[in-house]
N, C-alpha and C positions, 0 to 999 in steps of 0.2 A: 528485396527487403533483407535487412540485417537480422541476424538471430542473436538473442541474448546469450552470452557465454557464461560459463560457470565462474570464470575469473571476474567478469563484470559484476555478477550477482554477489560474489564474496566481497568485492570492493565496496559495493553499495552497503552491505551489512556492516562491514568494519567502519566505514565512514559515518554511518548513521549512529552506531554505538558510540563512537568517539564524540560526536556532536552532543549526544544526550549526556555523556559524562562531563564534557566541558561546560555545558549549561546547568548542570546539577539537577537534571530531570530524574524522576523515579526510574527504576530499572524498566527496560523495554524488551519487547519481542519484535523481531523484524522478519518478515516473510517476503521473499522475492518469487514472483511467478513469471513463467514465460507467457507468450501470447496465446497459448492454448489453455491457460489457467492451471498449469501444472507447477508444483513447487520445484523451483530451481535450486534454492538454498534458503535456509532459515537459521535463526539463532534466538535463543531466549536467555536473557541475562539471569544470573543468580538473583534470587529474591523476587522474581516476577510471579504473579499468581498463575495457577494452572490454566486459566482461560485466555491469557494474553496471546498465545500462539493462534488460537481459534479466532479471536477478535481481529488480529492482524490479517489472518487468512481471509476472513469475511470482507474486510475492507478492500484488500487487493483483488480478490476474486470478483466482487461486484464491479470494481473499476474496469478490469480487463474484459469482463463479460459484456458490459454495457458501453465500453469505449468512452467512459467519462470518469473523472475523479470521484472519489467517495464524497468529497465536498459537494460536487454537483448533484450526486444522488441524494445527499442530505437536503439540499435545497428542493429537489424534486419531491422528496418525501413530505416536506412541509406544504408544498403547493398541491400535491396530488397523492395523499396518503394511500388511497385505494390502489393506485398503480404499484406503489412500492410493496404494499402488503401482498398483492397478487404475484409480484416478481419474487418476493421472499418465499411464498408458497410454492411457486413453480420451480424454484431452485433448491427446494428442500432446506430452506433457511440459510443458504450459503452467502446471501447478499447482506452486507451490513452498511447502511448509509450513514456513515459518521466520518468526520475528517480524519485523515491519516492514511488513506489509500490514494496513491499517486501513480499515474500512468508513466511508463517509460517509453520514450520515443527515440528513434534513431535520427541520424542527421537529416534524413529526408522527410521526417515527420510521421513515419509509420509507427504504429503501436507495436512494441516488441515485448511488452510485459507490464507488470505493475508491482509496486511495493506497498505492503501494508504494515503499519507499525501500531502497536498498542502498549500502553503503560503509563504514558504521561497524559496531558490534555490532548484533545484532537488537534489543536493548532500546533502544539509542540511535536506531536507524532508526525504531522505533515512536514514541519520544518526539517526534522531529521531525515525524512524520506527524500525530500527535495535535495538536501545537501548530499546525501549518499549517492543519488542518481547523478548529480552533477560531477561528483568526484570520480565517477566511473567514466566520465567523458560522454555522457548521454544527456538527453533533454528530459526534464521533469515537466509533467503537465498536471497541475493541481487546480486548474481553472474551474470556476464555478459556472 
């Protein structure tokens, strides 16, 4: 299995930030985690609120912990809210089931991390995460 490198994490962040600026989205925070849920790199643009890092972290952490995008977790929350509430309680509130948390897969399909973005809409956050991952030469998994 491949490991997520710091160079890849920084590439993801820079590409995601560029995409947000090109699209005219509000300022965002980008958090890149490795496959163990540890922060590999993060950036918070000027003018983002103090919670944006934490929201991005919750999206990415839930995705990598459950092996599913935060979009998939949001779907699961609508279908089975008790499961997500229990998951949030067990994780001490670290799981945030809202679009914008995208799994990072290597060429073989193994999960090597996740990206969580917060600041724009969930769909816009997800778009920037996917773009960043792809610009780093990795596979983005935002499937529901």
